[in-house]
Structures are given as structure tokens and as C-alpha cells.
N, C-alpha and C positions, 0 to 999 in steps of 0.2 A: 500777396501777389495780386496785382490787378489783372483781371482776365481781359484778353483781347477779344476779337470777334469769335463768336462760336461758329461751329462748322457751317450751319445753315445760313448765317448772316453774311458770309464772306462775299457773296455776289459772284460775278464772273471775273475770272482772271484777265489781266491785260497782257498782251505780248509786249515785252520790253522793246522800245523803239527809240529812235532819235527824238521823237516828240515828248516822251515821258521820262527818259532816263535821267535828265538833268534835275527834274523835280524830285525824283527818288534820291539821287546822289546828294543834293543840297539838304535834304531833310534828315540825312543819316550821319551820325557821328561814329558809329561802330558797326562794322560788318562781321557777322557771326557765320563762319563757314563750317559745314560738315566736311569730312575728309574723303571717305570712300565714295567714289562716283562724282565727286565735285572737284577735288584737288588732284586725286590720282585714282587709278584702278589697279588694285594689287600693288605692284612696285613700279608702275608706269605712270609718269606724270601726264596729266591731260594737257593737250596743246593750248598754249596761250596763258597758262596759269602764272608763270613767273612775271611776265610783263604786267598782267592785271594787278597782282598783289603789290608790285613795285609802284605802279601808278597810284593805287589807293593810299599807300603809305606816304608817297611824295605829296599828296594833297591833304595830308593831316588826318586821315581816317584811322581809327583804331581797328586792328584786326584780331579776331579771336577764333580759335578752332575748337569746335564742340563736336566730339565724336562719340558714338555709341560703341565703337569697337573697343572691347576691354582687354584684348590680347597684349597690349603694350601699356606701359606706364607713361606718364608725361615726359619723363627723361628719355625713354625709348622712342617716343614720338618725335621729340626734338631732334634725336639722332637721325630718324627717318627723313624728316624735312631737310636736314643738312645734307644727307646722302643724295637727295634729289636736287640739291643746289638752291634750296629755299632757306633764308635766314629767319627762323621762327624760334622764339625762346620758350622755355618751359612755362613761364608765367602767362603765355598767350594760349596755352593748351588746356582744355577741360575735357578729360576722357571719362567714360563711365566707370573705369577702374578706380580713378580718383574719387568719383562721386560715391562709389560703394564705401570706400574708406572714410570719406567725410560724413556719410550718413551715420556710420557707427560712432564717429567722434562727436558729432553734434547731438546725438541721442544718448551720450554718456554710457556707451557700451563698456562693461567692466573689463579693464585691461587684463585681468587674470583669466578671463574666458577666451576660448580659441575660436577661430573662424575656419570652417571647412570650405575649400574652394573647388567648385566644378568650373574650371576655367584655366587660364594660362598665366604666364609669368607677370603680366601687367598688374593683375589683381594682387598677387602675392607681394610684389614690390611696393605697391601703394599702401597695402595693409602694414607692411613693416615700417614704412616711413611715418605712418600715423601712430605707431607704437603698439600694433596688435600682432598676435601670433597666428600665422596662417598655416593650415595643413592642406594636404592634397595637391591640386594643380597637376602640372605635367608629370611629376614623379609617380602619381597614382595611375597614370595612363598605362604604365607597364604591368600593373597588378592584375591578377586573375582571381576569379572566385571558383571554388570547387563545390558544386551542388551535389552533395552526397549525404547520406543519413548521419544524424548526430553532429552535423556541422553547424556551429554557432558563429555567426559573423560578429566580431567584436568592434565596437566603435568608442571613441573618446567621449566620456560623459561630460567633459568640461567644455565641449563645443557649444557656443551660445548663438551662433549664426552660421547659416550656409549661404554663400554667395555663388550665384550661377551666372556665367557669362559664356561667350563663344568658346568652344573647347573642341579642338580637332583631335584631342586624345580621350574623348568621352568613352566610357565603357561601363559594363554592368557593375563592376566593383564600385565605381564612383556613384552610380545611381543608388546602390544599396546603402553606401555610407551616408550620403546626403539625406536619403529617405529616413534612415534610422535616427539621425540627429534631430530632424524636424519632428518626427513622430514621437520620439521617446525622451528627448532632453527637454525638461520643463522650460517653457518660454523661449525656445530656440527660434530665432528670426529666419525667415526665408526671403532673401534679397535677390532680385534679378537686376543685372546691369542694364538690360534692355530686352525687348521681345521682337527684334527685327526678324522677319521671316527668312530673308536671304541677304547676302552681301557679296561685294566684289573682292573675293580673296585672291583672285588672279585677274589679269586684265582682259581675258577672253570670255569669261562666263561667270555667272552667279553661283554661289555655293550656299548650303544651308546656314542660316544665321543662328544667333543665340536663342531665338524664339523656340526652336525645336528642342534645345537642351532644357529650357525653362519648362516647356510643356511636358516633358518626360517627368520632371519632379512634381509638377502640378498633378499629373496623373497618378503618381504613386503615393502622394501625401494627401490628395484631395484638398489642397490649400492653394490660395492665390498669393503670389509674391508681392513684396514692396518693390516697385520699379523705380530705380534712381536715375536712369538715363532718359533721353528724349522718348516720348513727349512729356514725361513728368517735368514739372518746373523746378525740381529740387536744385539742379545745377545753376539755375538762374540766380538763386540767392547768393551764390558765391561770385558770379559774374558781377552782380550789382555792387557787392562789397568791394570787389577788386577795382572796378573801373568807374564807379560813381557816375554812370550815365543812365538817363531815363530809358526805359524799354521802348518808349515811343520814338526814340532817336537811334534805335538799333534795327538792323535788317538781318533776318535769319535767311541764309542761302543754303539750300539743300536739294537733294535729289529724291527725297521720299515725302509723300504726302502725310502718311500716318505717324511719322516721327518728327522729321525736321520742320515741316510746315505747321503741323499741329503744335509742336513745341513753341514755335514763334507766335502763333495765334494765342495759345494759352498764356503766354507771357506778356502779350501786348506789343509785340514787335511788328514791324513791316515784314513781309515775306516774299522771297523770290525763289521759285522752283527752277532748277536747271535740269535739262533733259539729257544730261551726259551720263546718268547713272541708271537707277532702278526704274523710275517712273517715265512712261512714254506719253506723248501728247494725246494719244487715243484714250489712255487711262484717265488722264487729267480731264478730258472733255466728255468722258462717258457720263450719261445722265445719272447713273447710280453713284457717282463720286460726289460726296458733299463736302469735301475739303478743298476749298479754292484759295490758292495763294493770291496775293495782291498782283504779282507779276510772274511771268514765266519766260524763259529763253533757253536757247540750246546749250550754252556753256557760259562759265563766268567770263571768258574772254570777250563775250559780246559787250560787257560793260566797258571794257577798254576800247573796243572798236567803235561803239556808238558814241562815246564821249569825245572821241577824236583827240588830236594833240592839244 
């Protein structure tokens, strides 16, 4: 993977304008979009998104959706896009749930080994599609532990990997199960879909992200995970295989500096920060921030409006 600009070399971001939008547009063959905070917030579509995506497609640009949210599989994401009136196929979606399954596949994870999931249906579905047996997930969200004398918590010794993602059903049972697998099963992998601090689980506010679930397991195992979602460039290998486009002709569009923009820079893409999600302009321009995108703008609909008819 060719590295792009490192954090400190990125220089100052340019506000997207009618003067520079055409140069960016003409230099890009594929636009990579984050989803939460860029396309939608919770289940609410961000204004101007349908027209913008339609315009980009009509001008021959490839569109790819790269999301760190592991709660859904690619199939479930395709259904969500459809429910919001957007025609997006599974082949255009790269989720961190898919990345976790693909990491195991490309690293020849033994099919007889099981995978314990601290996460939701998306991870379990992608594991099954890749031929692996997943345990845990939402089902274990209903389980309780009894902390009493002579109580031994049993876990499956054939678990060879623990995958941790966003989990609204996280509990003490899951934390103990994942911890025992990583600490006691020889060679057990600890994989994180991502380490996002917060996310737009609803349209009105941010909620704790997968980062706090991952941190809990880091704390109990004293181990650091293999991160497969952004800003890790692992997903980019699959994007390159699928689309055969140089990263220099891609533009990563996202609302987070430390995941989306860093992913783009690490991969050698152009980068565009939108201020419709997590990152504010004051955070971007704070002297302590050393991750500078090439461009920034308020929303992806600005691309549509600035380019004109």
C-alpha cells in the first residue's frame, strides 16, 4: 500500500469552492463515502444526498460506501439504502463487519475454529457468508452472570478469534466470555472492527461508539487489537481488487478526521471532510489538530451545488 501524506505534511485544508471543485472533480474517478454523518444520521437522510449521488453517477464516477459501523452486513446496508430511496448495490458497500470476516479469510483462519462476537447481527452474518461459525452477538445480550462462590464461568475452548464491534447489547457476560477466550485459548486473535469514540446512532445526538467496547476488552486482557476498519488500510486492498482504480484517482469523503480522513491519507487518496457529522470546523482548525484533509465543506450536497448544472 502506498502511503499518502502523513499527518504533518497535509498542510492547510482548502474550503471547497466554485474555484477548486472542478479540479477535484476532474481528477477523481471514484468517490468513497462514509455513511453515518455523511449520507445519513441514524435513519434520517441528510439533505441533498440523493441529487448529489445521482449527479456523480450520471457523470461516470464510481461510488463506494466505506463504513466503520459493523452492526449491519453489506446486504442489510443495501436494504437500508433502498429504504431511504437510494439505489446502492451490495458490491458498492464495504463495511467493517465484512472487513472482519475478510481478515480471517485472507489470513487462513481455520474453519473448524469458532469466532466469538461482541457486536451485532452484521458481524455474525458476514462471518457465516465467509464460512465461519460465530458465537455470541445479540443472543448473549440477554445472558447474566452470577457472581457467587464456586462459580466457574465456562467458555468454548475452540474459539480462535474474538471480534469486537459496536454493541448496544454489551454486558458483563460478554466481557467475561471475550476476555477468557483471548487470555486462555492459545493463539486467540483479538480483532476490532474499529475504534470510533462516538457515532450518530440517531439523528439528534451522538452515542458511544465501538471504541468503548474495544477499550473494555483491552483493559481486561491487557492486549491491543488488530483493527480492520478505518483508518487501517486493510479494506483498501479489497477496493483496489474490485475496482482497479489507482488510489490517486479516489477521493475519500467523511466526517471524521481520525478515521475517514486518515484512512484516505494512509491509502494515498484525495480527502474531503464534510461538517455534517462528528467533526466541526473549530475542531478542524484547532492548532492541536494535525490531520488536515485536502478540502472541507459543510455537506456533500455542496459538490452538486458548486458544480452547477
